[in-house]
N, C-alpha and C positions, 0 to 999 in steps of 0.2 A: 244622479249622484250629487248630493250636496257637497259644498266647499269643505265642510267639517269631515265628511266621509272620505273625500280625496286627501286631506290632510292626515286623516287616520291611517289611510293606505300607505301614503308616503312614509309615515312614522313606522308602520309595520315593516315596510321593506328596509328601512334604516337598521331596525332592531334585527331584522333577519340577516343583514350584511354584517352586523357586529358578531352575531352568532357564528357564521360561516368564516369570518376572519380568525374567530377563536379556535374553530376547527382546523383551519389552515396552519395556525401557529402550533398546535398540538400534534397534528397528524401529517404535516407536510404536504407533499404533492401526491397524495393517495388518489386513486381513480374516483372513489366516491365524492372526495372533497372537491375535485375538478368538476365533477358532474354538478354537485350543489352550486357551484360558483357559476357554472354556465346557466342552470335553472335561475339563480338569482339575477343574472344579468338580463335574461330574457323577460322575467317578471318585472324588473325595473324599466326595461324599455316599454313594454306593454302599459304599465302604469303611467308612464310619462305620455305616451301617445293618447291614453284614455283621458288624461287631464288636458291635453292640448285640443283633441277633438272628441269629445264624447259621442258615442254612438245615439241615435234617437232612442228615447225612452218608450217602453212598451206600456200599453194601457193595461192597468191592473183592474181586476174584477173587485166588486164591492165586497164580496164574501166568498167563502169556499163553496165550491160546486158540490152538491149533495147527489150521491149516486144511490138509487134505491135498489136494494138487493132483496129480492123476495124470499120469505123464509119457507116457501113451499118446497116440496121435493123436486129436484131436477130431473130431466130424462135421462135415465141411465144408459140408454142405448147410444147417446152422444159420447159416452166415455168408453164404450167397449173398444178393446184393442189399444187403449192408451196405456202408456207405461207409468207406473207409479215410482218414479225415481226416488230412491233412498228408502223404500218400504219393503224391498226384498222379494216381491212377487211379480215380476214383469210378465206381461202378456198372458196373464191368468184372467179368467172371467171374474168380474167384480162381484163380490158378495154383498148382500143388503143386509 
């Protein structure tokens, strides 16, 4: 992560803090506001730790991996007994 990306993350956490403070002033000590404050503190701690000691970078691939999907008909026997969730006809033999 570059220095500008870290600065952008820090800025975003600051903006989020302003939003949560506005929620606090409007809604008081509501449970959802407390949870947001807790999440924000965790995010601020993690961002600070990341800035102090960033993890090693992962090697990126030069391009996207291409997965070949043949357009020939697949073996229907492999799907026998499979449930077609959401289609409304579970455990029925598949029709072609």
